[in-house]
C-alpha positions as a printed Julia matrix, in Angstrom:
172×3 Matrix{Float64}:
 78.97  33.17   0.36
 75.9   31.52   1.86
 76.3   29.91   5.31
 74.08  27.12   6.52
 73.72  26.63  10.27
 73.13  23.27  11.9
 71.68  23.12  15.41
 72.61  20.09  17.52
 71.56  19.24  21.1
 74.25  17.48  23.14
 73.76  15.07  26.08
 76.18  16.53  28.67
 78.23  19.66  29.17
 81.86  19.01  28.47
 84.81  21.09  27.49
 87.53  19.25  25.65
 90.01  20.86  23.35
 88.21  24.17  23.68
 84.93  22.8   22.33
 81.77  23.61  24.24
 78.79  21.31  24.43
 75.8   21.09  26.71
 72.71  19.17  27.74
 69.81  21.46  27.23
 72.27  23.79  25.59
 72.57  24.13  21.86
 75.73  23.99  19.8
 75.41  25.76  16.48
 77.96  24.91  13.82
 78.26  26.58  10.44
 78.51  24.46   7.3
 82.25  25.16   7.16
 82.63  23.68  10.7
 83.41  27.06  12.26
 81.61  27.27  15.62
 79.03  30.0   15.85
 79.04  31.95  19.11
 75.58  32.97  20.16
 75.29  36.16  22.21
 75.97  35.47  25.87
 73.45  36.24  28.54
 74.17  36.44  32.24
 73.09  33.27  34.01
 75.01  33.49  37.26
 72.53  33.46  40.11
 72.39  36.38  42.48
 73.73  35.52  45.91
 71.01  34.59  48.39
 73.32  35.72  51.2
 76.89  36.82  51.78
 78.33  33.36  51.03
 75.48  31.62  49.25
 76.39  31.42  45.57
 79.27  33.9   45.74
 81.22  34.59  42.56
 84.97  34.2   43.11
 87.87  34.95  40.78
 89.28  31.44  40.88
 91.06  28.93  43.1
 93.3   31.6   44.65
 90.21  33.16  46.29
 89.04  29.89  47.88
 91.14  30.12  51.06
 89.46  33.36  52.12
 86.07  32.03  51.0
 86.46  28.83  53.07
 87.58  30.83  56.1
 84.49  33.05  55.83
 82.27  29.98  55.36
 83.71  28.37  58.49
 83.15  31.55  60.48
 79.5   31.45  59.34
 79.18  27.74  60.24
 78.7   26.83  56.58
 80.34  24.03  54.58
 82.4   25.46  51.69
 82.11  24.15  48.13
 83.49  25.28  44.78
 81.09  25.13  41.84
 82.49  25.07  38.31
 80.07  26.29  35.67
 79.83  28.24  32.42
 77.27  30.62  30.94
 76.76  28.38  27.89
 76.1   25.19  29.93
 72.46  24.04  29.82
 72.61  21.89  32.98
 74.35  24.75  34.82
 71.56  27.11  33.77
 68.92  24.64  34.94
 70.62  24.22  38.32
 71.16  27.97  38.77
 67.59  28.79  37.73
 66.09  26.39  40.27
 68.53  26.56  43.21
 66.14  28.72  45.26
 63.11  26.45  44.82
 62.15  24.79  48.16
 63.5   21.32  47.29
 66.78  22.72  46.01
 67.12  25.29  48.82
 66.79  22.41  51.27
 69.55  20.5   49.44
 71.87  23.54  49.63
 71.04  24.28  53.29
 74.19  24.89  55.34
 76.47  25.37  52.34
 78.55  28.24  51.0
 78.99  27.96  47.24
 81.93  29.63  45.46
 81.04  30.05  41.78
 83.92  29.72  39.32
 83.2   30.33  35.64
 85.54  27.98  33.75
 85.74  30.4   30.84
 87.14  33.15  33.09
 89.86  31.09  34.79
 93.04  29.55  33.4
 92.48  25.76  33.15
 96.03  25.24  34.46
 95.05  27.12  37.62
 92.04  24.82  38.12
 94.21  21.75  37.5
 96.88  22.91  39.93
 94.19  23.43  42.56
 92.88  19.86  42.07
 89.67  20.92  40.36
 89.85  19.2   37.0
 86.64  18.01  35.46
 85.59  16.84  32.03
 81.98  17.81  32.71
 80.08  20.65  34.34
 78.27  21.51  36.49
 80.53  20.1   39.17
 80.79  20.8   42.9
 84.0   20.22  44.87
 83.9   19.96  48.65
 86.52  22.25  50.18
 88.42  21.86  53.44
 88.82  24.7   55.95
 91.8   26.04  53.98
 89.88  26.15  50.67
 91.5   23.09  49.09
 89.39  20.39  47.42
 88.99  17.3   49.61
 88.54  14.89  46.7
 84.77  14.7   47.2
 82.85  15.92  44.18
 79.55  15.59  42.38
 78.66  16.5   38.81
 75.56  16.6   36.64
 75.9   12.93  35.79
 74.63  12.13  39.29
 71.04  13.15  38.64
 69.92  12.61  35.05
 67.35  15.15  33.86
 67.96  18.65  35.16
 64.83  19.04  37.26
 64.68  19.86  40.97
 63.09  16.45  41.6
 66.17  14.76  40.12
 68.86  17.19  41.24
 67.88  17.81  44.88
 68.22  14.26  46.36
 71.8   13.52  45.2
 72.91  17.09  45.95
 71.38  16.9   49.44
 73.15  13.58  50.09
 76.47  15.0   48.82
 76.24  18.17  50.89
 75.26  16.15  54.0
 78.6   14.24  54.0
């Protein structure tokens, strides 16, 4: 049987009902509406320091992460992302550029891959989101404060667009 693939670009990364979509990302659907999974490539940035962009297993690890961040005089944040998310890739690719590094100055970022954590665990921790990338400000005990920012805050995924709203958010 011959399969025809259709490539569609989507406006924002969302995950609803298990479907994956992304701005800058590509969703490929076969003619019979069966999603095609492209090979995954690692996109998680390498930590710039002990707490800068640190991969954590999920919300249960945030208490220890926040404690370590406080000891280092850094503000703790949880960052929800996925390897297939175009805006996440753009943010992660550029986070060390001068403008972006300035925006992230003084922060400790706990990376949580939404595809590697039970959604119920994220929900129970108060980190629900219909779009990624999303940052949640954490208190000293690792619990979300209610302050958050997602990719809808900056439009195109360029450092010029991303850095100002991120810097303002992290300065709160």
